[in-house]
C-alpha positions, 0 to 999 in steps of 0.5 A: 806834053808833060808826060812825054817830057817826063817819059823822055827824061826817065828813058834817058836815065834808064839808058844812062844807068842800064849797065848797072843791071847788066854788070852788077857785082855779085860780091861787095857792090859799091854804093854807086852800083846800088844807086845806079840800079835804084835810079834805073828801076825808079825810072822804069817803074815811073814809065809803067805808071804812065802806061797805066794812066794813059791806058785808063785815059784812052778808054771810052769816055777818057780824056785821051779817047780820041787820041788813043792811036797816037798815044799808044804808038808813040809811047809803046817803045818807051814802055817796052824799054821799061818793061825789059829793064824790070824783067831783067831785074826780076830774072836776077833779083837774088843778085840785087837784093839781100836776104829779107829785102824782097819788097822791091821785087814784089813792087816790080812784080805788081807793076808788071802784072798791071802792065801785062793786063794792059799788053794783053788787052792791046794784043787783040789789035797788035801782034807785037803787044801779044808777044810782049804779053807772052814774054811777061807771062813767062817772066811773071810765071802767071798761070792765069795768063797762060790760059788767057793768051793760050800759050804754054810755059817757056823761058825768055831772055830779056838780056839778049833782047835788051840791045835789040829794042828800037828806041825810036821810029827810025829803028835806032837801038842800044847797039847803034846810034844811041850808044855813041850818044850815051857814052858821051854822057855816061857817068862811069 
């Protein structure tokens, strides 16, 4: 329950601050823009750390082994949102980071590599997980993964898919019902 509440909080922060990733000014960003990106990225990284923890705990002999199907079904959409945000950042990392400040991109790359391995393991029982693993392989440029999931090089545009990610089991996306609620809370 604590992980679920924390994930909901982190997802809300991503939804509130995601615009900062899309409309980040290339020249002379304000401190507010930098802080918005930081909040969004921190929240996405935290959700991926929960993915790793829940994946480990849902393995045989783990504390959540018997609830594995329930945990992954509920949690996957939130992880997909966080993954998309981080991939979007990586695609334009040079826009966000100044020269010599690549530590953030490397931290994100490491967390996405762990997430890629988890999605790849889940792809044996889920076609959707296979699609996410393939997209992550492309973003990460991971040649080892291309051998594992048997696909060649390609490209993937997370910005176009960011608005199509369902936020709940009823299919609400960024562009419909949730957008109305976010506008009422947006701090711009």
